[in-house]
N, C-alpha and C positions, 0 to 999 in steps of 0.2 A: 504494500500500500504506500502511496506517496504521502510522506509526512510534511515535507516542505515543498509547497507548490512553486514558490518564487525561484528556488534553486533546483527543483525537481530531484529531491533526495528521498529515497525510499527508506522504510523501516529496516529492510534487509541490509542496506548500505550502512546505516547507523549501527545495527547489531553487529555486523562484521567488524567494524572498527572497535566497538566496545569489547567484543570477545578478544580482540588483539591487545586489549589492555589500555586503550585510550580513554581518557576522561572526557566528560562532555565538552569542556573548553577546547581540548585538542581536536575533538571531532568537529566542533563548530568552526574552528580555524581551518581544518583540512577540507571539509565538505561545503562550508558556507551555510549550513543549516541555521535557521533562526537569526540571520544577519540582515534580512531585508525588513519585512513587515513585523516579524516577531510572533505571529499568531501560532506558529508551530512549536515554539520553545517548550511548552509544558509537555506536549506529546513526545517530542524528541528526548527530553530528559527522562520521561517515563520508560522509553525504550532502552535507554542506557542503564537506568536503574534495574530494570528487569534482567538485562543481560549480566550485569555485575553481580546480582544476587543469586542467579541461577548457575553461573559459571565463574567461580572465583579465579583470579588470574593464576594463582599458584597451583591450582588443581590440574592433575593430568588424568584425562578421561579416555580409557581405552577398554571397552567391554569385550571386544572381540578376542583379546588375549589375556583374559582374567586369570587363566590357569598357568600362563607362562611365567617362568622365574623372573625375578626382578633383575634389571640390568644395572651395572655399575657405570657411572659416568665419570670419565677421567677429565679433570680440568686442565687446560693448557698451562704451561709453566708460567707464562706472563701473567695469568690470572692469579696463580698461587703466590707469585712474588710481589703482587701489587701492594702498595702501602695502604690501599683502601681496605684491605682485609687483614687486620691484625692477627698474627699467628701465636703470639705469646702475651701473657699479662704485662710484661715489661714494655711491650711496644704500644700499649694503649696509653693515650694521654692522661695525665693526672689531672684531677679536678681541684682547682684552688677555690676555696669557699670564702 
């Protein structure tokens, strides 16, 4: 169904972007939904909210291989060595109060 008539954006397009982990503001910037007359904003936000509540970003959904053993994911060395991922308590910043 077309949600935004001004920009011709469907609920499927909005849902696809929401399932990819985009927020409403990011979807609005990407697709232009609710940037003209604004009448579709509440409906577009509802679509995003429904997608976020039914499919959390961190969830992995694969029913076809429910009996398959879990697979280990090996992180690339540059990710493991990143300063953004503290590996020991001494590498974490101390908090001065």
